[in-house]
Backbone of each chain as ProteinMPNN parsed JSONL, in Angstrom:
{"seq_chain_A": "DSGVTQTPKHLITATGQRVTLRCSPRSGDLSVYWYQQSLDQGLQFLIQYYNGEERAKGNILERFSAQQFPDLHSELNLSSLELGDSALYFCASSVSQGAHQPQHFGDGTRLSIL", "coords_chain_A": {"N_chain_A": [[121.529, 94.268, 98.698], [119.723, 95.778, 96.168], [120.449, 96.499, 93.634], [119.378, 98.649, 92.382], [119.881, 102.041, 92.008], [119.516, 105.087, 93.642], [119.656, 108.598, 93.555], [119.625, 111.97, 94.85], [120.179, 110.748, 98.254], [118.999, 112.201, 100.259], [117.085, 115.187, 100.229], [116.668, 118.537, 100.705], [114.602, 121.261, 100.445], [112.866, 124.269, 99.438], [109.463, 125.555, 99.458], [107.883, 125.961, 96.298], [110.096, 125.484, 94.759], [112.08, 123.521, 92.376], [112.967, 120.131, 91.81], [115.102, 117.36, 90.888], [115.017, 113.927, 90.767], [116.992, 111.033, 90.601], [117.385, 107.837, 89.037], [118.95, 104.745, 88.651], [118.41, 101.789, 87.055], [118.462, 98.206, 87.828], [121.051, 96.271, 86.302], [120.249, 95.278, 83.08], [117.516, 95.471, 83.42], [114.568, 96.701, 81.966], [112.314, 98.087, 82.584], [111.056, 100.766, 84.494], [109.806, 102.085, 87.501], [108.106, 104.564, 89.415], [107.442, 105.456, 92.756], [105.621, 106.958, 95.468], [106.025, 107.381, 98.902], [104.278, 108.086, 101.745], [103.252, 109.04, 105.072], [100.49, 109.417, 105.377], [99.33, 108.638, 102.94], [100.454, 106.235, 102.267], [102.05, 103.802, 100.142], [102.206, 104.897, 96.924], [101.678, 104.456, 93.512], [103.298, 106.16, 90.909], [104.305, 106.496, 88.168], [105.212, 104.642, 85.206], [107.86, 103.507, 83.124], [108.948, 101.917, 80.152], [111.617, 100.763, 78.479], [112.22, 103.345, 77.6], [109.773, 104.437, 76.972], [106.697, 105.838, 78.107], [104.485, 103.902, 80.058], [102.473, 103.457, 81.951], [100.342, 105.369, 84.078], [99.885, 106.627, 87.313], [98.845, 108.002, 90.333], [99.941, 110.62, 89.697], [100.894, 113.955, 90.009], [100.21, 116.925, 88.039], [102.258, 118.685, 88.25], [104.428, 117.123, 88.41], [106.83, 115.245, 86.57], [108.317, 112.769, 84.442], [110.998, 110.89, 82.918], [112.58, 108.429, 80.839], [115.759, 107.615, 79.881], [117.902, 106.9, 76.972], [119.983, 105.279, 77.999], [118.652, 103.947, 79.901], [118.417, 104.943, 82.474], [116.426, 106.835, 84.78], [114.603, 109.837, 85.432], [112.861, 111.758, 87.812], [110.996, 114.583, 87.882], [110.101, 117.18, 89.97], [108.106, 119.945, 90.438], [107.288, 123.37, 91.421], [107.086, 123.009, 94.209], [105.301, 121.835, 97.083], [104.432, 121.858, 100.6], [103.193, 119.455, 101.15], [104.365, 117.677, 99.44], [106.466, 116.525, 100.612], [108.066, 113.544, 101.205], [108.982, 110.049, 100.852], [110.537, 108.998, 97.969], [110.465, 106.393, 95.784], [112.222, 104.425, 93.437], [111.756, 101.706, 91.271], [112.694, 98.7, 89.532], [112.253, 96.337, 86.857], [112.723, 93.332, 84.937], [111.103, 93.046, 82.66], [107.894, 94.291, 81.539], [106.01, 92.587, 82.361], [103.317, 91.348, 84.342], [103.919, 89.42, 86.169], [106.454, 89.776, 86.955], [108.693, 90.449, 89.586], [109.236, 93.581, 91.206], [112.121, 95.478, 91.836], [113.398, 97.426, 94.364], [114.942, 100.636, 94.896], [116.757, 102.418, 97.506], [115.518, 104.779, 97.942], [114.692, 108.332, 97.811], [114.665, 110.79, 100.163], [112.594, 113.426, 100.439], [112.379, 116.626, 101.685], [110.401, 119.338, 102.323], [110.683, 122.649, 103.152]], "CA_chain_A": [[121.574, 95.326, 97.704], [118.799, 95.442, 95.082], [121.021, 96.851, 92.342], [118.759, 99.888, 91.919], [120.565, 103.159, 92.654], [118.791, 106.345, 93.618], [120.37, 109.755, 94.083], [120.365, 111.863, 96.104], [119.465, 110.029, 99.325], [118.198, 113.199, 100.966], [116.972, 116.46, 99.528], [115.916, 119.519, 101.477], [114.414, 122.438, 99.628], [111.796, 125.147, 99.905], [108.258, 125.57, 98.636], [107.996, 126.662, 95.034], [111.299, 125.076, 94.037], [112.024, 122.358, 91.482], [114.042, 119.18, 92.059], [115.179, 116.19, 90.016], [115.452, 112.686, 91.412], [117.581, 110.167, 89.584], [117.313, 106.398, 89.297], [119.596, 103.814, 87.728], [117.823, 100.464, 87.302], [119.359, 97.056, 87.825], [121.581, 95.941, 84.986], [119.386, 94.396, 82.303], [116.095, 95.784, 83.6], [114.095, 97.678, 80.995], [111.147, 98.794, 83.098], [111.299, 101.577, 85.682], [108.583, 102.548, 88.151], [108.285, 105.522, 90.496], [106.426, 105.406, 93.809], [105.73, 107.925, 96.549], [105.604, 106.815, 100.188], [104.053, 109.067, 102.802], [102.562, 108.451, 106.221], [99.031, 109.427, 105.226], [98.878, 108.0, 101.696], [101.087, 104.937, 102.048], [102.832, 103.672, 98.909], [101.38, 105.219, 95.775], [102.326, 104.369, 92.206], [103.276, 107.422, 90.165], [104.441, 106.367, 86.728], [106.056, 103.55, 84.739], [108.47, 103.581, 81.804], [109.524, 100.681, 79.631], [112.529, 100.974, 77.361], [112.173, 104.72, 77.153], [108.419, 104.92, 76.692], [105.751, 105.813, 79.22], [103.587, 102.764, 79.91], [101.315, 103.552, 82.848], [100.343, 106.511, 84.978], [99.059, 106.477, 88.503], [98.439, 109.248, 90.988], [101.01, 111.593, 89.527], [100.403, 115.314, 89.854], [100.644, 117.58, 86.802], [103.525, 119.369, 88.553], [105.484, 116.11, 88.378], [107.032, 114.605, 85.273], [109.424, 111.811, 84.457], [111.433, 110.369, 81.624], [113.592, 107.375, 80.851], [116.736, 107.956, 78.854], [118.385, 105.744, 76.201], [120.793, 104.351, 78.805], [117.629, 103.354, 80.769], [118.214, 105.599, 83.75], [115.195, 107.615, 84.776], [114.556, 111.007, 86.298], [111.549, 112.255, 88.223], [111.078, 116.014, 88.106], [109.02, 117.712, 90.804], [108.197, 121.392, 90.367], [106.343, 124.144, 92.25], [106.942, 122.115, 95.354], [104.452, 122.211, 98.21], [104.777, 121.143, 101.822], [102.629, 118.111, 101.076], [105.189, 116.808, 98.581], [107.477, 115.876, 101.447], [107.794, 112.1, 101.199], [110.029, 109.191, 100.313], [110.268, 108.653, 96.574], [111.168, 105.167, 95.418], [112.296, 103.91, 92.088], [111.868, 100.253, 91.189], [112.884, 98.237, 88.16], [112.02, 94.923, 86.581], [113.29, 92.909, 83.658], [110.151, 93.407, 81.607], [106.706, 94.899, 82.145], [105.063, 91.539, 82.686], [102.733, 91.488, 85.672], [104.467, 88.407, 87.071], [107.83, 90.122, 87.311], [108.855, 91.25, 90.8], [109.924, 94.845, 91.072], [113.213, 95.609, 92.787], [113.355, 98.816, 94.785], [116.069, 101.346, 95.45], [116.595, 102.839, 98.9], [114.67, 105.957, 97.99], [115.143, 109.701, 98.062], [113.782, 111.45, 101.129], [112.422, 114.831, 100.075], [111.808, 117.446, 102.754], [110.081, 120.694, 101.869], [110.625, 123.535, 104.327]], "C_chain_A": [[120.737, 94.932, 96.485], [119.408, 95.681, 93.721], [120.417, 98.107, 91.733], [119.373, 101.035, 92.716], [119.75, 104.43, 92.511], [119.661, 107.438, 94.222], [119.512, 111.001, 93.926], [119.571, 111.059, 97.137], [118.533, 110.972, 100.081], [118.202, 114.49, 100.158], [116.117, 117.384, 100.389], [115.822, 120.78, 100.622], [113.197, 123.218, 100.13], [110.587, 125.073, 98.975], [108.495, 126.398, 97.38], [109.184, 126.236, 94.181], [111.04, 123.859, 93.15], [113.211, 121.463, 91.802], [113.972, 118.04, 91.048], [115.746, 115.028, 90.797], [115.906, 111.724, 90.327], [117.556, 108.708, 90.013], [118.074, 105.634, 88.23], [119.059, 102.419, 88.022], [118.893, 99.389, 87.402], [119.829, 96.793, 86.402], [120.648, 94.955, 84.286], [117.903, 94.662, 82.436], [115.684, 96.899, 82.646], [112.964, 98.557, 81.531], [111.498, 99.517, 84.394], [109.959, 102.109, 86.196], [108.962, 103.577, 89.222], [107.098, 105.433, 91.455], [106.7, 106.513, 94.827], [105.245, 107.254, 97.832], [105.474, 107.933, 101.215], [103.231, 108.426, 103.897], [101.06, 108.375, 105.997], [98.546, 108.67, 103.996], [99.456, 106.604, 101.47], [101.928, 104.967, 100.781], [101.919, 103.873, 97.712], [102.207, 105.149, 94.491], [102.201, 105.701, 91.479], [103.276, 107.189, 88.659], [105.389, 105.219, 86.4], [106.598, 103.864, 83.358], [109.014, 102.213, 81.43], [110.334, 101.014, 78.396], [112.361, 102.368, 76.74], [110.787, 105.29, 76.925], [107.539, 104.829, 77.941], [104.74, 104.701, 79.002], [102.346, 102.873, 80.792], [101.487, 104.752, 83.755], [99.435, 106.233, 86.145], [98.676, 107.834, 89.041], [99.524, 110.317, 90.893], [100.42, 112.962, 89.24], [100.926, 115.917, 88.548], [101.965, 118.319, 87.001], [104.718, 118.401, 88.491], [105.605, 115.554, 86.962], [108.222, 113.668, 85.38], [109.836, 111.484, 83.037], [112.451, 109.255, 81.856], [114.484, 107.598, 79.647], [117.218, 106.702, 78.11], [119.251, 104.779, 76.992], [119.957, 103.709, 79.915], [117.548, 103.991, 82.16], [116.987, 106.508, 83.633], [115.333, 108.79, 85.731], [113.107, 111.387, 86.573], [111.722, 113.72, 88.582], [109.852, 116.495, 88.876], [109.153, 119.236, 90.826], [107.111, 122.048, 91.221], [106.027, 123.392, 93.542], [106.095, 122.711, 96.468], [104.85, 121.38, 99.425], [104.324, 119.683, 101.764], [103.398, 117.155, 100.177], [106.3, 116.13, 99.362], [107.132, 114.405, 101.591], [109.076, 111.374, 100.826], [109.636, 108.822, 98.898], [111.138, 107.465, 96.197], [111.131, 104.951, 93.918], [112.396, 102.392, 92.184], [112.118, 99.871, 89.747], [112.564, 96.755, 88.057], [112.523, 94.612, 85.178], [112.405, 93.326, 82.498], [108.961, 94.082, 82.28], [105.646, 93.862, 82.457], [104.604, 91.628, 84.121], [103.32, 90.497, 86.658], [105.869, 88.748, 87.549], [107.89, 90.889, 88.625], [109.588, 92.539, 90.485], [110.965, 94.95, 92.186], [113.415, 97.083, 93.082], [114.719, 99.358, 95.204], [115.777, 101.774, 96.879], [115.849, 104.161, 99.051], [115.413, 107.267, 98.136], [114.148, 110.322, 99.036], [113.756, 112.934, 100.82], [111.731, 115.563, 101.211], [111.625, 118.857, 102.233], [109.911, 121.576, 103.1], [109.763, 124.755, 104.04]], "O_chain_A": [[120.987, 93.908, 95.848], [118.934, 95.119, 92.734], [120.877, 98.581, 90.695], [119.385, 101.008, 93.947], [119.345, 104.806, 91.411], [120.312, 107.244, 95.248], [118.743, 111.095, 92.969], [118.408, 110.729, 96.902], [117.433, 110.595, 100.486], [119.183, 114.834, 99.498], [114.989, 117.051, 100.752], [116.829, 121.298, 100.14], [112.583, 122.851, 101.132], [110.684, 124.588, 97.848], [109.211, 127.399, 97.399], [109.264, 126.592, 93.005], [109.965, 123.261, 93.164], [114.319, 121.946, 92.036], [112.933, 117.789, 90.437], [116.811, 115.124, 91.407], [115.282, 111.616, 89.271], [117.687, 108.388, 91.194], [117.866, 105.853, 87.037], [119.236, 101.915, 89.131], [120.064, 99.622, 87.106], [119.115, 97.052, 85.433], [120.303, 93.915, 84.846], [117.108, 94.141, 81.655], [116.369, 97.916, 82.533], [112.694, 99.633, 80.998], [112.15, 98.957, 85.275], [109.1, 102.526, 85.42], [110.013, 103.468, 89.853], [105.939, 105.348, 91.048], [107.837, 106.941, 95.022], [104.183, 106.633, 97.849], [106.44, 108.634, 101.513], [102.589, 107.397, 103.686], [100.421, 107.394, 106.377], [97.449, 108.113, 104.014], [99.004, 105.877, 100.586], [102.452, 106.011, 100.391], [100.973, 103.112, 97.509], [103.297, 105.715, 94.407], [101.125, 106.297, 91.44], [102.365, 107.627, 87.956], [106.255, 104.865, 87.2], [105.89, 104.417, 82.516], [109.478, 101.455, 82.281], [109.8, 101.489, 77.394], [112.363, 102.53, 75.52], [110.636, 106.493, 76.707], [107.626, 103.878, 78.718], [104.195, 104.557, 77.907], [101.272, 102.416, 80.4], [102.596, 105.112, 84.15], [98.349, 105.673, 85.99], [98.237, 108.71, 88.296], [99.967, 110.851, 91.91], [99.571, 113.123, 88.363], [101.948, 115.481, 88.017], [102.703, 118.553, 86.044], [105.873, 118.826, 88.518], [104.611, 115.411, 86.25], [109.03, 113.772, 86.303], [109.115, 111.767, 82.081], [113.084, 109.16, 82.908], [114.002, 107.75, 78.525], [116.976, 105.581, 78.555], [119.263, 103.584, 76.699], [120.495, 103.008, 80.771], [116.685, 103.609, 82.951], [116.575, 106.891, 82.539], [116.082, 108.737, 86.706], [112.251, 111.341, 85.69], [112.497, 114.063, 89.475], [108.714, 116.244, 88.478], [110.206, 119.758, 91.195], [106.167, 121.403, 91.675], [104.87, 123.179, 93.903], [106.156, 123.905, 96.759], [105.508, 120.347, 99.305], [105.004, 118.792, 102.274], [103.116, 115.957, 100.154], [106.995, 115.262, 98.836], [106.041, 114.056, 102.041], [110.102, 111.985, 100.527], [108.512, 108.379, 98.659], [112.365, 107.515, 96.276], [110.149, 105.252, 93.24], [113.05, 101.863, 93.083], [111.791, 100.631, 88.835], [112.602, 96.022, 89.046], [112.72, 95.504, 84.353], [112.869, 93.876, 81.499], [109.02, 94.407, 83.466], [104.51, 94.208, 82.783], [105.388, 91.943, 85.016], [103.23, 90.709, 87.867], [106.408, 88.09, 88.439], [107.197, 91.896, 88.769], [110.45, 92.581, 89.607], [110.717, 94.559, 93.327], [113.583, 97.892, 92.17], [115.538, 98.646, 95.784], [114.691, 101.527, 97.402], [115.582, 104.605, 100.168], [116.58, 107.314, 98.524], [112.947, 110.372, 98.77], [114.774, 113.618, 100.925], [110.646, 115.179, 101.649], [112.571, 119.49, 101.764], [109.099, 121.287, 103.979], [109.598, 125.612, 104.909]]}, "seq_chain_B": "AQSVAQPEDQVNVAEGNPLTVKCTYSVSGNPYLFWYVQYPNRGLQFLLKYITGDNLVKGSYGFEAEFNKSQTSFHLKKPSALVSDSALYFCAVRDDYYGGSQGNLIFGKGTKLSVKP", "coords_chain_B": {"N_chain_B": [[87.81, 97.301, 90.791], [91.221, 97.268, 91.8], [92.466, 96.227, 94.959], [94.125, 96.071, 98.145], [94.206, 94.729, 101.369], [95.539, 95.008, 104.557], [94.826, 93.916, 107.5], [95.892, 94.291, 110.045], [97.652, 96.674, 111.85], [99.876, 96.263, 113.39], [101.823, 93.481, 114.417], [102.678, 91.423, 117.034], [105.124, 89.212, 118.175], [106.666, 86.523, 119.918], [110.105, 85.619, 119.942], [110.994, 82.712, 118.16], [108.448, 81.711, 118.065], [105.7, 80.891, 115.83], [104.788, 83.055, 113.073], [102.258, 85.107, 111.572], [101.258, 87.216, 109.026], [98.647, 89.048, 107.847], [96.808, 89.27, 104.747], [94.475, 90.424, 102.423], [92.85, 90.551, 99.222], [91.52, 92.233, 96.296], [90.616, 91.835, 93.016], [90.021, 92.209, 89.454], [90.65, 90.325, 87.528], [92.839, 87.573, 87.345], [94.965, 87.278, 90.165], [98.25, 88.572, 90.681], [100.414, 88.161, 93.209], [102.368, 89.598, 95.804], [104.879, 89.779, 98.363], [106.614, 92.137, 100.273], [109.366, 93.382, 102.218], [110.278, 95.986, 104.427], [112.955, 97.567, 105.847], [114.066, 99.942, 108.339], [114.761, 103.097, 106.906], [115.376, 102.043, 104.438], [114.84, 100.652, 101.138], [112.115, 98.73, 99.663], [112.243, 95.228, 99.982], [112.022, 92.402, 97.962], [110.213, 89.522, 98.828], [108.636, 87.204, 98.199], [106.493, 85.66, 95.692], [103.251, 85.006, 94.265], [102.101, 83.49, 91.415], [100.879, 81.482, 89.818], [99.697, 78.083, 90.217], [101.049, 76.004, 92.766], [99.58, 76.492, 95.916], [101.01, 77.149, 98.178], [103.643, 79.144, 98.705], [107.117, 79.479, 98.71], [109.651, 81.611, 100.028], [112.2, 84.115, 100.48], [114.494, 84.082, 103.303], [113.247, 82.173, 104.915], [110.548, 82.644, 104.868], [107.129, 82.063, 103.943], [104.109, 81.9, 102.005], [100.588, 81.592, 101.87], [98.276, 81.06, 99.412], [94.867, 81.631, 99.04], [92.218, 81.175, 97.202], [89.406, 81.192, 97.474], [88.984, 82.628, 99.786], [90.162, 84.928, 99.088], [92.788, 85.575, 99.978], [96.192, 86.053, 101.065], [98.25, 85.198, 103.032], [101.172, 85.849, 104.922], [103.722, 83.814, 106.282], [105.791, 82.361, 108.85], [107.583, 79.763, 110.301], [109.175, 79.977, 112.627], [109.904, 82.736, 114.357], [112.355, 85.379, 114.142], [114.263, 87.837, 115.951], [115.437, 89.593, 114.2], [113.633, 89.649, 112.143], [111.932, 91.699, 112.581], [110.266, 94.349, 111.212], [108.73, 96.319, 108.567], [106.055, 95.083, 106.758], [104.805, 94.567, 103.529], [102.044, 93.781, 101.544], [101.246, 93.187, 98.142], [99.532, 93.614, 95.015], [99.049, 92.762, 91.586], [96.98, 93.007, 88.759], [95.921, 90.752, 86.388], [93.997, 91.334, 84.613], [94.283, 93.45, 82.956], [95.997, 92.559, 81.134], [98.588, 92.744, 81.851], [99.593, 95.162, 81.123], [99.251, 97.278, 82.741], [101.341, 98.821, 84.826], [101.526, 99.102, 87.543], [102.012, 98.212, 90.965], [99.673, 97.512, 93.48], [99.638, 98.444, 96.739], [99.225, 97.235, 100.107], [98.623, 98.874, 103.296], [100.642, 98.217, 104.955], [102.158, 96.244, 107.547], [103.43, 96.346, 110.726], [105.838, 94.344, 112.024], [106.8, 93.061, 115.066], [109.214, 91.417, 116.787], [109.928, 89.958, 119.759], [112.59, 89.213, 122.039]], "CA_chain_B": [[89.062, 97.984, 91.109], [92.157, 96.471, 92.574], [92.758, 96.725, 96.3], [94.788, 95.156, 99.074], [93.964, 95.091, 102.754], [96.3, 94.373, 105.625], [93.94, 94.325, 108.594], [96.611, 94.554, 111.297], [98.729, 97.659, 111.757], [101.054, 95.724, 114.067], [101.781, 92.099, 114.908], [103.729, 91.175, 118.033], [105.401, 87.783, 118.289], [107.872, 86.173, 120.664], [111.099, 84.906, 119.144], [110.825, 81.265, 118.164], [107.05, 81.373, 117.787], [105.294, 81.113, 114.434], [104.173, 84.35, 112.814], [101.377, 85.262, 110.414], [100.87, 88.577, 108.672], [97.482, 88.807, 106.995], [96.586, 90.093, 103.555], [93.386, 90.052, 101.525], [92.952, 91.333, 97.998], [90.378, 92.277, 95.395], [91.021, 92.136, 91.638], [89.024, 91.876, 88.432], [91.077, 89.113, 86.85], [93.652, 86.715, 88.215], [95.925, 88.108, 90.897], [99.654, 88.3, 90.901], [100.551, 88.625, 94.59], [103.748, 89.78, 96.221], [105.2, 90.289, 99.69], [107.855, 92.885, 100.391], [109.727, 93.802, 103.571], [111.007, 97.259, 104.454], [113.676, 97.886, 107.071], [114.161, 101.397, 108.499], [115.615, 103.865, 105.993], [115.739, 101.225, 103.286], [113.777, 100.387, 100.191], [111.395, 97.476, 99.837], [112.927, 94.033, 99.495], [111.117, 91.364, 97.499], [110.281, 88.287, 99.603], [108.079, 86.072, 97.459], [105.365, 85.99, 94.828], [102.36, 83.961, 93.761], [101.62, 83.76, 90.064], [99.933, 80.42, 89.558], [100.238, 76.806, 90.655], [100.977, 75.581, 94.16], [99.064, 77.563, 96.763], [102.006, 77.495, 99.195], [104.813, 79.706, 98.031], [108.261, 79.679, 99.603], [110.427, 82.765, 99.631], [113.489, 84.38, 101.123], [114.64, 84.169, 104.759], [112.373, 81.223, 105.583], [109.148, 83.045, 104.781], [106.26, 81.422, 102.976], [102.782, 82.504, 101.975], [99.549, 80.678, 101.411], [97.244, 81.665, 98.569], [93.556, 81.031, 99.2], [91.387, 81.883, 96.218], [88.034, 81.367, 97.949], [88.994, 83.687, 100.797], [90.959, 86.023, 98.488], [93.809, 85.929, 100.955], [97.587, 85.685, 100.765], [98.889, 85.456, 104.323], [102.611, 85.584, 105.046], [103.958, 82.996, 107.47], [107.13, 81.842, 109.121], [107.415, 78.803, 111.41], [109.884, 80.372, 113.839], [110.283, 84.143, 114.149], [113.62, 85.896, 114.648], [114.231, 89.266, 116.276], [115.842, 90.309, 112.988], [112.488, 89.748, 111.226], [111.186, 92.914, 112.916], [110.298, 95.264, 110.063], [107.419, 96.643, 108.005], [105.761, 94.12, 105.697], [103.796, 95.033, 102.591], [101.454, 92.891, 100.559], [100.946, 93.944, 96.929], [98.855, 92.837, 93.976], [98.873, 93.251, 90.223], [95.812, 92.372, 88.183], [96.2, 90.382, 85.0], [92.837, 91.689, 83.79], [94.714, 94.421, 81.97], [96.99, 91.928, 80.28], [99.945, 93.065, 82.269], [100.056, 96.446, 80.628], [99.243, 98.225, 83.85], [102.591, 98.47, 85.48], [101.662, 99.407, 88.951], [101.648, 97.379, 92.093], [98.809, 98.123, 94.492], [100.167, 98.011, 98.029], [98.511, 97.432, 101.348], [99.179, 99.953, 104.106], [101.791, 97.721, 105.69], [102.005, 95.712, 108.9], [104.687, 96.378, 111.454], [106.085, 93.116, 112.777], [107.733, 93.23, 116.172], [109.571, 90.126, 117.379], [110.62, 90.209, 121.025], [113.413, 88.077, 122.491]], "C_chain_B": [[89.934, 97.086, 91.976], [92.34, 97.083, 93.958], [93.411, 95.635, 97.124], [94.515, 95.651, 100.477], [94.888, 94.305, 103.666], [95.611, 94.799, 106.905], [94.635, 94.688, 109.891], [97.696, 95.596, 111.056], [100.015, 97.092, 112.352], [100.778, 94.296, 114.512], [102.965, 91.911, 115.849], [103.877, 89.672, 118.244], [106.648, 87.589, 119.155], [108.814, 85.385, 119.766], [110.923, 83.399, 119.291], [109.408, 80.805, 117.909], [106.734, 81.564, 116.314], [104.648, 82.488, 114.273], [103.297, 84.281, 111.574], [101.075, 86.735, 110.241], [99.794, 88.451, 107.599], [97.365, 89.794, 105.839], [95.384, 89.549, 102.804], [93.402, 90.996, 100.34], [91.631, 91.314, 97.24], [90.878, 92.678, 94.019], [89.905, 91.744, 90.676], [89.354, 90.563, 87.741], [91.78, 88.189, 87.813], [94.719, 87.546, 88.902], [97.357, 87.611, 90.759], [99.976, 88.95, 92.246], [102.002, 88.604, 95.027], [103.79, 90.177, 97.699], [106.566, 90.958, 99.628], [108.086, 93.2, 101.859], [110.535, 95.096, 103.484], [111.63, 97.45, 105.827], [113.835, 99.402, 107.146], [115.172, 102.019, 107.55], [116.107, 103.055, 104.798], [114.554, 101.107, 102.342], [113.101, 99.059, 100.481], [112.202, 96.328, 99.23], [111.899, 92.977, 99.142], [111.318, 90.082, 98.311], [109.813, 87.074, 98.795], [106.907, 86.547, 96.608], [104.523, 84.753, 94.551], [101.881, 84.38, 92.384], [100.535, 82.743, 89.718], [100.516, 79.134, 90.134], [100.024, 76.54, 92.121], [100.551, 76.743, 95.053], [100.035, 77.98, 97.86], [103.278, 77.913, 98.479], [105.922, 79.914, 99.049], [109.116, 80.821, 99.081], [111.725, 82.881, 100.401], [113.367, 84.341, 102.637], [113.672, 83.265, 105.516], [110.903, 81.577, 105.57], [108.412, 82.224, 103.724], [104.902, 82.111, 103.031], [101.802, 81.523, 101.369], [98.474, 81.437, 100.652], [95.939, 80.909, 98.765], [92.576, 81.797, 98.324], [89.974, 82.157, 96.753], [87.931, 82.468, 98.992], [89.718, 84.943, 100.311], [92.006, 86.525, 99.476], [95.173, 85.429, 100.513], [98.399, 86.015, 102.007], [100.352, 85.034, 104.324], [102.854, 84.829, 106.352], [105.432, 82.658, 107.609], [107.029, 80.949, 110.34], [108.049, 79.262, 112.72], [110.46, 81.771, 113.642], [111.635, 84.455, 114.788], [113.469, 87.366, 114.987], [114.552, 90.096, 115.036], [114.73, 90.378, 111.933], [111.663, 91.009, 111.489], [111.359, 93.95, 111.807], [108.854, 95.565, 109.66], [107.188, 95.749, 106.788], [104.6, 94.623, 104.844], [103.351, 93.895, 101.676], [101.098, 93.736, 99.338], [100.324, 93.03, 95.882], [98.948, 93.548, 92.633], [97.778, 92.415, 89.597], [96.083, 92.022, 86.736], [95.05, 90.727, 84.071], [93.238, 92.627, 82.663], [95.825, 93.861, 81.079], [98.409, 92.298, 80.627], [100.425, 94.415, 81.806], [100.01, 97.52, 81.698], [100.426, 97.874, 84.742], [102.586, 98.531, 86.975], [101.295, 98.253, 89.864], [100.71, 98.179, 92.989], [99.247, 97.563, 95.83], [99.131, 98.139, 99.134], [99.212, 98.51, 102.166], [100.364, 99.51, 104.947], [101.429, 97.235, 107.08], [103.367, 95.712, 109.568], [104.802, 95.112, 112.29], [107.133, 93.389, 113.834], [107.966, 91.868, 116.813], [110.416, 90.395, 118.613], [111.408, 88.98, 121.451], [112.729, 87.299, 123.613]], "O_chain_B": [[89.452, 96.272, 92.762], [92.366, 98.305, 94.109], [93.272, 94.444, 96.843], [94.584, 96.85, 100.747], [95.0, 93.085, 103.555], [95.792, 95.93, 107.354], [94.034, 95.328, 110.754], [98.548, 95.434, 110.181], [101.111, 97.397, 111.882], [99.67, 93.949, 114.923], [104.108, 92.204, 115.497], [102.898, 88.957, 118.461], [107.57, 88.404, 119.119], [108.379, 84.587, 118.936], [110.73, 82.882, 120.391], [109.18, 79.643, 117.575], [107.422, 82.315, 115.622], [104.042, 83.017, 115.204], [103.553, 83.507, 110.652], [100.685, 87.418, 111.187], [100.01, 87.82, 106.565], [97.754, 90.958, 105.931], [95.286, 88.344, 102.574], [93.909, 92.113, 100.437], [90.75, 90.497, 97.504], [91.493, 93.733, 93.861], [88.968, 91.037, 91.045], [88.462, 89.784, 87.407], [91.366, 88.039, 88.963], [95.315, 88.427, 88.281], [97.629, 86.41, 90.727], [99.825, 90.162, 92.399], [102.765, 87.708, 94.665], [102.874, 90.816, 98.215], [107.52, 90.449, 99.039], [107.144, 93.278, 102.647], [111.361, 95.273, 102.589], [110.932, 97.49, 106.84], [113.749, 100.08, 106.122], [116.294, 101.532, 107.408], [117.148, 103.365, 104.22], [113.418, 101.421, 102.698], [113.466, 98.352, 101.42], [112.759, 96.434, 98.137], [111.004, 92.688, 99.935], [112.444, 89.61, 98.468], [110.502, 86.057, 98.719], [106.401, 87.657, 96.767], [105.006, 83.621, 94.595], [101.333, 85.467, 92.2], [99.414, 83.11, 89.369], [101.691, 79.092, 90.498], [98.954, 76.812, 92.664], [101.096, 77.843, 94.956], [99.893, 79.067, 98.42], [103.895, 77.136, 97.751], [105.69, 80.463, 100.127], [109.291, 80.99, 97.874], [112.272, 81.898, 100.901], [112.285, 84.538, 103.191], [113.315, 83.57, 106.654], [110.093, 80.89, 106.192], [109.001, 81.758, 102.749], [104.591, 82.818, 103.99], [102.137, 80.737, 100.483], [97.843, 82.346, 101.191], [95.909, 79.682, 98.668], [92.16, 82.909, 98.65], [89.414, 83.227, 96.514], [86.916, 83.16, 99.076], [89.86, 85.909, 101.06], [92.1, 87.717, 99.769], [95.291, 84.511, 99.701], [99.146, 86.994, 102.031], [100.711, 83.985, 103.788], [102.276, 85.153, 107.389], [106.199, 82.665, 106.646], [106.431, 81.353, 111.337], [107.529, 78.975, 113.798], [111.388, 81.965, 112.856], [112.009, 83.889, 115.815], [112.652, 88.067, 114.39], [113.998, 91.179, 114.849], [114.87, 91.088, 110.938], [110.786, 91.347, 110.695], [112.477, 94.37, 111.509], [107.9, 95.135, 110.308], [108.033, 95.674, 105.896], [103.563, 95.043, 105.356], [104.164, 93.158, 101.119], [100.689, 94.888, 99.487], [100.566, 91.823, 95.871], [98.928, 94.777, 92.56], [97.669, 91.223, 89.887], [96.437, 92.892, 85.939], [95.112, 90.446, 82.874], [92.65, 92.625, 81.582], [96.5, 94.602, 80.365], [99.319, 92.182, 79.805], [101.569, 94.783, 82.074], [100.661, 98.557, 81.571], [100.499, 96.792, 85.324], [103.526, 98.07, 87.624], [100.408, 97.448, 89.58], [100.922, 99.368, 93.227], [99.231, 96.349, 96.037], [98.276, 99.024, 99.108], [100.27, 99.003, 101.775], [101.019, 100.336, 105.583], [100.508, 97.751, 107.712], [104.332, 95.153, 109.047], [103.966, 94.845, 113.153], [108.219, 93.887, 113.537], [107.034, 91.243, 117.32], [111.49, 90.99, 118.524], [110.965, 87.848, 121.255], [113.281, 86.317, 124.108]]}, "name": "protein", "num_of_chains": 2, "seq": "DSGVTQTPKHLITATGQRVTLRCSPRSGDLSVYWYQQSLDQGLQFLIQYYNGEERAKGNILERFSAQQFPDLHSELNLSSLELGDSALYFCASSVSQGAHQPQHFGDGTRLSILAQSVAQPEDQVNVAEGNPLTVKCTYSVSGNPYLFWYVQYPNRGLQFLLKYITGDNLVKGSYGFEAEFNKSQTSFHLKKPSALVSDSALYFCAVRDDYYGGSQGNLIFGKGTKLSVKP"}
């Protein structure tokens, strides 16, 4: 058990809808990262937050947004969903944002768009 | 630009034999290298990392990895494979060129390890 909690585990919805994925980092971790895993694109970095502030952006679509709250949990919001958004979405956390820190991953949210 | 290559989609090994999963990388500065393992329907589990120092890094579950700067490689190894090692293995890199402010890990496409009894 990594200590990173993601909810829900599975989400099934339709095109055009909006969903929110939630992540609770390991106790004491200040940095949260979101990744998307799909068969064709592999693991892609989306966005990073550190202690409530956005720190780095990767291949995140404009339809997607995220935030980190004062209690350090994070939410990833996906809107105007398309079939191609179907994927596994992972949250990871680390103690700090130092490059040497390993990131610890949750079990992911599997998003299926019908 | 940072990149990671795992040249083998799948590696097949007999139980008890040594295993190697290959990884090469490209970065602008000094690399921070990581290996993760993913079991079905689970998240990625951290195995080991190379930051600096000894080129042979030991990690969890008997795994180790060898850093080779001249070949820009970071191959994962285990002296004696177990059936329970069967999983998807990912190599990842972070580049210190950006002073650590870039938070993302760059992952390889993964190598499926299959260990047969």
